[in-house]
C-alpha positions in Angstrom: -189.7 -87.0 -124.7 -188.6 -90.6 -124.8 -185.0 -89.5 -125.0 -185.5 -87.6 -121.9 -187.0 -90.6 -120.1 -184.1 -92.8 -121.2 -181.5 -90.2 -120.1 -183.2 -89.6 -116.8 -183.4 -93.3 -116.0 -179.8 -93.9 -117.1 -178.3 -91.0 -115.1 -180.2 -92.0 -112.0 -179.0 -95.6 -112.4 -175.5 -94.4 -112.9 -175.7 -92.1 -109.8 -177.0 -95.0 -107.7 -174.2 -97.3 -108.9 -171.5 -94.7 -108.3 -172.8 -94.0 -104.8 -172.8 -97.7 -104.0 -169.4 -98.2 -105.5 -168.0 -95.4 -103.4 -169.4 -96.9 -100.3 -167.8 -100.2 -101.2 -164.5 -98.5 -101.9 -164.7 -96.7 -98.6 -165.1 -100.0 -96.8 -162.2 -101.6 -98.7 -160.0 -98.5 -98.3 -159.7 -98.2 -102.1 -159.6 -95.2 -104.3 -162.8 -93.1 -103.8 -165.0 -91.2 -106.1 -164.5 -87.4 -105.6 -167.3 -85.6 -103.9 -167.5 -83.2 -106.8 -168.3 -86.1 -109.1 -171.1 -87.2 -106.7 -172.6 -83.7 -106.6 -172.2 -83.3 -110.4 -174.1 -86.6 -111.0 -176.9 -85.2 -108.7 -177.0 -81.9 -110.5 -177.3 -83.3 -114.0 -180.3 -85.4 -113.1 -179.1 -88.2 -110.9 -180.3 -86.8 -107.7 -183.0 -89.5 -107.1 -180.6 -92.3 -107.7 -178.0 -90.6 -105.5 -180.6 -90.2 -102.7 -181.7 -93.8 -102.9 -178.0 -94.9 -102.9 -177.2 -92.7 -100.0 -180.1 -93.9 -97.9 -179.9 -97.5 -99.0 -176.1 -97.9 -98.6 -176.0 -95.5 -95.6 -173.4 -93.5 -97.5 -172.6 -89.8 -97.0 -175.6 -89.5 -94.6 -173.4 -87.8 -91.9 -172.3 -85.1 -94.3 -174.6 -82.1 -94.0 -173.7 -80.9 -97.5 -175.0 -84.1 -99.0 -178.1 -84.3 -96.8 -179.0 -80.8 -97.9 -177.9 -80.5 -101.6 -179.0 -83.9 -102.9 -182.6 -83.5 -101.7 -182.5 -79.9 -103.0 -181.5 -81.2 -106.4 -184.4 -83.7 -106.2 -186.8 -80.8 -105.6 -185.2 -78.8 -108.5 -185.5 -81.7 -110.8 -189.2 -82.3 -109.8 -190.0 -78.7 -110.6 -188.2 -78.9 -113.9 -190.1 -82.1 -114.9 -193.4 -80.5 -113.9 -192.6 -77.5 -116.0 -191.5 -79.7 -118.9 -194.7 -81.7 -118.7 -196.9 -78.5 -118.6 -195.1 -77.2 -121.6 -195.6 -80.4 -123.6 -199.2 -81.0 -122.6 
């Protein structure tokens, strides 16, 4: 269980950092992070970090695909965590 917690914290921190970096790159007109990468980070557990990064940095909030899929990934991960906790305890 502790490995899962470390993974979950790390992937969310990484997703937050990548989201903020992409916003910075957009402002500076530098090379951007592909949207597929942002979605992948959300899907593999970084949805909460991505959502905080999106709202905190005001990044990708005008894109309906991000405003639908990232919260959906948050819900899916919440359900998975509840199921995992039920199974363990």
